C-alpha positions in Angstrom: 116.6 76.3 94.1 115.7 78.8 96.7 112.7 80.2 97.4 112.2 84.0 96.5 111.4 86.3 99.2 107.5 86.7 100.5 106.1 90.1 100.6 103.0 91.0 102.4 101.0 92.2 99.2 101.8 88.5 98.2 100.5 86.9 101.6 97.2 89.0 101.5 96.6 88.0 97.8 96.3 84.3 98.8 92.7 82.6 99.4 94.3 81.2 102.7 94.9 84.6 103.9 91.5 85.8 103.0 89.8 82.7 104.5 91.5 83.3 107.6 90.7 86.9 108.0 86.8 86.5 106.6 86.6 83.4 109.3 88.6 86.1 111.9 86.2 88.9 111.0 83.2 86.5 111.4 84.4 85.5 114.7 85.3 89.1 115.8 81.9 90.0 114.9 80.5 87.3 117.0 82.1 88.4 120.3 80.9 91.7 119.8 77.7 90.7 119.2 77.6 88.0 122.1 79.3 91.2 124.6 76.6 93.4 123.0 73.7 91.3 123.9 75.0 90.6 127.3 75.8 94.1 127.7 72.2 95.1 126.9 70.8 92.2 128.8 72.7 93.3 132.0 72.4 97.1 131.8 68.8 96.6 131.1 68.5 94.4 134.3 70.4 96.6 136.6 68.3 99.4 135.3 64.8 97.8 135.8 66.0 96.8 139.0 67.1 100.4 140.2 63.6 101.7 139.0 61.9 99.1 140.7 63.7 100.5 143.9 62.6 104.0 143.1 59.1 103.2 142.7 58.9 100.8 146.0 60.1 104.0 148.1 58.1 106.0 146.0 55.1 104.4 147.0 55.4 104.6 150.5 55.9 108.0 150.3 52.7 108.9 147.9 50.6 106.9 150.4 51.4 109.2 153.2 48.9 112.1 153.8 50.1 115.5 152.6 50.9 116.9 156.5 52.5 113.8 157.4 55.2 114.0 154.0 58.4 115.8 155.2 58.5 113.7 158.4 58.2 110.7 156.2 60.7 112.3 154.0 63.6 112.4 156.6 62.4 109.4 158.0 63.5 107.4 154.8 66.4 109.5 154.8 67.5 108.7 158.0 66.6 104.8 157.5 69.0 104.3 154.7 72.2 103.9 156.0 74.4 103.3 153.1 73.6 106.9 151.8 72.7 105.7 148.1 69.3 107.3 147.7 68.6 110.8 147.3 64.9 112.1 148.6 63.2 115.6 148.3 60.2 117.0 148.8 59.1 120.0 146.5 55.9 122.1 147.9 53.1 123.1 145.7 55.1 126.3 145.1 58.0 124.8 143.6 60.1 125.0 146.7 62.2 122.2 147.9 60.6 121.5 151.8 63.1 118.9 152.8 65.6 116.8 151.2 69.1 115.9 150.6 69.2 116.6 146.7 68.5 119.6 144.5 67.4 119.3 141.1 68.1 122.6 138.8 65.8 122.0 136.3 62.1 120.4 135.8 61.7 116.9 135.1 59.1 114.8 133.8 56.6 113.1 136.2 56.6 109.1 136.6 59.4 108.7 133.9 62.9 107.4 135.6 65.8 109.6 134.0 69.5 109.9 134.3 71.4 112.8 135.8 75.0 113.3 135.7 76.9 113.7 138.7 77.9 117.0 140.0 79.8 118.7 142.6 79.3 117.8 146.4 76.4 115.0 144.9 77.5 111.5 144.2 76.2 110.1 140.8 75.2 109.7 138.0 71.7 109.3 139.7 68.6 107.8 138.5 66.0 110.2 139.8 62.4 109.6 139.8 59.6 112.2 140.2 56.0 111.6 141.7 53.2 113.6 142.5 52.0 113.4 146.2 49.1 114.6 148.2 48.3 118.2 148.4 50.3 119.2 145.0 53.6 118.0 146.4 56.4 116.5 144.1 58.6 113.7 145.3 61.8 113.4 144.3 63.7 110.1 144.6 67.3 109.3 143.3 69.3 106.3 143.3 73.1 106.4 142.6 73.9 104.5 139.5 77.6 104.9 139.6 77.9 101.0 139.5 76.1 100.7 136.7 77.9 103.9 134.3 81.2 101.8 135.4 79.7 98.5 134.3 78.7 100.3 130.9 82.2 102.0 130.4 83.8 98.7 131.2 82.2 96.5 128.8 82.7 99.2 126.1 86.4 98.8 126.7 86.2 95.3 126.3 84.3 95.5 123.1 86.8 97.8 121.9 89.8 95.4 123.1 87.8 92.3 122.2 87.2 93.2 118.7 90.6 94.2 117.9 92.1 91.7 119.9 90.0 89.1 117.4 90.9 91.1 114.3 94.8 91.3 114.9 94.3 87.3 115.8 92.7 86.8 112.7 95.1 88.4 110.6 98.1 86.8 112.3 96.5 84.0 112.0 95.9 84.5 108.0 99.7 85.2 107.6 100.9 82.1 109.4 98.3 79.6 107.5 99.6 81.4 104.2 103.2 81.5 104.8 103.8 77.8 103.9 101.0 77.3 100.9 103.0 80.6 99.4 106.2 79.5 99.8 105.1 76.1 98.0 103.3 77.8 95.3 106.5 80.2 94.9 108.8 76.9 94.2 106.1 75.5 92.1 106.3 78.8 89.9 110.2 78.7 89.7 109.9 75.0 88.4 107.4 76.3 86.3 109.5 78.9 84.9 112.5 76.7 84.3 110.1 74.2 82.3 109.0 76.9 80.4 112.6 77.7 79.8 113.3 74.4 78.1 114.3 72.2 81.4 111.9 69.7 80.8 113.7 67.8 83.0 112.5 69.5 86.2 109.7 68.3 87.9 107.4 70.2 90.5 108.3 69.5 94.2 106.0 67.4 96.0 106.0 67.4 99.7 104.1 64.3 100.5 101.1 65.6 102.0 98.7 64.5 99.7 96.9 68.0 99.6 96.0 69.9 96.5 99.0 71.2 96.0 100.7 67.8 95.9 97.6 66.7 93.4 98.3 69.4 90.8 102.0 69.1 91.4 101.5 64.9 90.5 99.6 66.1 87.5 101.9 68.8 86.1 104.8 66.3 86.2 102.5 63.4 84.3 102.4 66.2 81.6 105.6 67.2 81.8 107.1 63.7 81.2 104.8 63.3 78.3 105.4 66.4 76.3 109.3 65.8 76.9 108.7 62.7 75.4 106.9 63.9 72.7 109.1 66.4 71.7 112.0 64.5 71.8 110.2 62.1 69.4 109.8 65.0 67.0 113.0 66.8 67.4 114.7 63.2 67.2 113.2 62.7 63.9 113.5 65.9 62.3 117.3 65.8 63.6 117.6 62.6 62.3 116.6 63.3 58.8 118.1 66.7 58.7 121.7 64.6 59.4 120.9 61.8 57.4 120.2 63.4 54.5 123.1 66.0 54.7 125.7 63.6 53.6 124.0 62.0 50.4 123.0 65.3 49.4 126.5 66.4 49.5 127.7 63.6 47.8 125.0 63.9 45.0 126.3 68.2 45.1 129.9 67.0 44.6 128.9 64.5 41.6 127.0 67.5 39.7 130.1 69.7 39.9 132.5 66.8 38.9 130.2 66.5 35.8 129.8 70.2 35.2 133.1 70.7 35.1 133.8 67.6 32.8 134.9 68.8 29.0 132.7 66.7 27.5 129.4 67.7 29.4 127.1 69.4 27.0 126.6 72.8 28.1 122.8 72.9 28.5 123.4 69.5 31.0 126.0 71.9 32.8 123.4 74.7 32.7 120.7 72.3 34.7 123.9 71.1 37.1 124.5 74.5 38.0 120.9 75.2 39.0 120.8 71.9 40.7 123.7 72.6 42.7 122.3 76.4 44.1 119.4 74.3 44.9 121.2 71.7 47.0 123.0 74.4 48.6 119.7 76.0 49.6 118.5 72.6 50.9 122.1 72.0 53.0 121.8 75.2 54.3 118.3 74.5 55.6 119.3 71.4 57.0 122.1 73.4 58.8 119.7 75.7 60.5 117.6 73.0 61.6 120.1 71.4 63.3 121.7 74.4 65.0 118.0 75.2 66.0 117.9 71.9 67.6 121.0 72.8 69.0 120.5 75.8 70.5 116.8 74.4 71.7 118.7 71.1 73.5 121.4 73.2 75.0 121.0 74.3 78.9 124.8 75.5 78.9 125.7 78.7 80.5 129.2 78.0 80.8 130.1 80.5 78.1 128.3 83.4 79.2 130.4 86.5 79.7 130.6 89.9 80.3 129.6 91.3 76.7 129.5 94.9 75.7 126.3 95.4 73.4 127.8 98.4 71.6 131.2 96.5 70.6 128.6 93.9 69.5 126.7 95.8 67.4 129.9 97.4 65.8 130.9 94.4 64.6 128.1 93.0 63.1 127.7 96.4 61.3 131.3 96.1 60.2 130.8 92.4 58.9 127.7 92.9 56.9 128.6 96.5 56.0 130.2 95.6 52.5 127.1 93.5 51.8 125.1 96.5 52.2 127.2 98.6 49.9 126.5 96.5 47.3 122.8 97.0 47.6 123.7 100.7 48.2 122.4 100.4 51.7 124.0 102.2 54.9 124.4 100.7 58.1 124.3 103.3 60.8 125.3 102.3 64.8 123.9 104.4 67.3 124.9 103.6 71.1 122.7 105.9 73.0 123.7 104.1 76.2 126.4 101.8 77.3 125.5 98.7 78.5 127.2 95.3 79.3 125.1 92.4 79.9 126.1 88.3 81.1 125.7 86.6 77.4 127.4 84.0 75.3 129.0 86.6 72.8 129.6 84.5 69.7 125.8 83.1 69.9 124.6 86.7 70.3 126.4 87.9 67.5 124.8 85.1 65.5 121.6 86.3 66.4 122.3 89.7 65.3 123.9 88.9 62.2 120.6 87.0 61.3 118.4 89.9 61.7 120.8 92.2 59.9 120.9 89.8 57.4 117.0 89.8 57.2 117.0 93.6 57.2 119.4 93.7 54.3 117.7 91.4 52.0 114.3 93.5 52.6 115.1 96.9 52.4 115.4 98.5 49.2 118.4 99.9 47.3 119.5 103.1 49.1 117.6 102.5 52.3 119.3 103.0 55.8 119.3 100.7 58.2 119.8 101.8 61.8 121.3 99.6 64.7 120.5 101.0 68.2 121.9 100.2 71.6 120.3 101.6 74.2 117.6 101.0 77.0 113.9 100.6 77.0 111.9 100.5 80.2 115.0 100.4 82.4 116.1 97.1 80.2 119.3 97.5 77.9 118.9 95.6 74.2 119.9 96.1 70.4 117.6 97.3 68.1 117.7 97.0 64.5 115.5 99.1 62.0 115.1 98.5 58.4 112.7 100.5 55.7 111.3 97.4 54.0 107.6 95.7 53.9 107.5 94.8 57.4 105.5 92.1 58.9 101.7 92.0 59.6 101.2 92.2 63.3 99.4 88.8 62.8 102.2 87.2 61.4 104.9 88.3 64.0 104.5 85.0 66.4 104.2 83.1 63.4 107.2 84.2 61.6 109.3 83.0 64.6 108.3 79.3 64.0 110.1 76.9 61.5 109.9 77.8 57.6 107.2 80.3 58.1 107.8 83.2 55.6 105.8 86.5 55.9 103.5 87.6 53.2 105.8 90.3 52.1 108.6 88.1 51.7 107.6 87.4 48.1 110.7 86.2 45.9 113.3 87.4 48.2 115.6 84.0 48.7 115.1 82.4 52.2 114.3 79.4 54.1 112.1 81.2 56.9 114.9 80.0 59.5 116.7 82.9 60.4 114.4 84.6 63.1 113.8 80.9 64.4 117.5 80.6 65.2 117.3 84.2 66.7 114.2 83.1 69.0 116.2 80.1 70.1 119.5 82.2 71.2 116.8 84.8 72.9 114.8 81.8 74.6 118.6 80.4 76.0 119.9 83.5 77.2 116.2 84.1 78.5 116.0 87.3 76.8 112.9 89.0 74.8 112.5 89.4 71.3 110.1 91.6 70.2 108.7 92.7 66.5 107.4 96.0 66.4 106.0 98.4 63.1 108.6 100.8 62.3 106.1 102.6 60.2 107.6 101.8 57.5 109.5 98.9 57.9 110.3 96.2 60.8 112.0 97.2 64.1 113.3 94.0 66.0 114.6 94.8 69.2 116.6 92.0 71.4 115.7 93.0 75.1 117.8 91.9 78.0 116.7 92.2 81.5 119.1 93.0 83.8 
């Protein structure tokens, strides 16, 4: 039995996918947190190291007398062979006296700040402003482009690592979900076959001993036991119905012969006629029971052929039209759409005949019975609508069971097996059987999914 194709929305609803995605998210979050800690510690350490160097240089310059400050600044600049440090001396009037850096805006004293790169100056720069002797201000800067580069690289690593972890988690979730989901689909297909009456079907077991194998094994045991019990019950019912038909038929024949004899008293002949009628009802019930058992036990689909629903409806209406006319009723066939389905036409005709027979029995004199061939929600079907007492909503499931008759059946003759036969035929075809309120009356629809 081939598996149904898997869809992404089916995969993402599995517990395996959700668990793998959750673990992937936790893993990605852990990576981001770890990188964030490394980033923060590394940048803080490098920044603190730069601030320490700036303060060491500033301490040497601040300790010099005011008269020697320009000379010391020039000497400090000359000693920096790498050219990574920037130093300037600002006079008490705010004018730059010497140095290799210009700061367009005022800066806070004794508080290192970052300045962005400017044309002609490498950067960005970490700048420290200190007050020296005589009201002078010393500006000391250090190129922190490496730290800025490190920051940008870390941010890129954050982004790509988190993205890679998220994608990896999703792919892992999909990969881990495919095999269990395929097995679940196989179990679903077998369960649908069992629900359709194939009690000999069994859940596939992969032999891994996992939870799906344990579940399949439990269901197989349950189905085997259910099949055994159903077979016993059906066997007893069928045996009773089959074995009693012959003696009851003999009794019926004897009563008919006795009633036809000239020496039979009229009173006894009348009683014999009533007994024959009762026996006919019993034999009809036995025949219906055997028919239902035959249909429920049948798994054959060899008789399925393309069937025109409109033609089928016309044939059934033509067959029951004389019976309806006797009761002053009218059968109207409406073919709202052309629909051809795969079905066993004789069986489907039998089901429609039973529905029509019920509609005629429960409708009043002069009522109209509609047989409609149409579509609902994209599925074709045949619908029979009468104007009788209908069936209460709470009884619509029960009337599909054997011998159950609705509260509105009253004195209407019947065995309570007609709709059971219809339900068995619909089940064999995997069609839907819907009973709805017609307001007044009952609407019986045999839905034939495409």
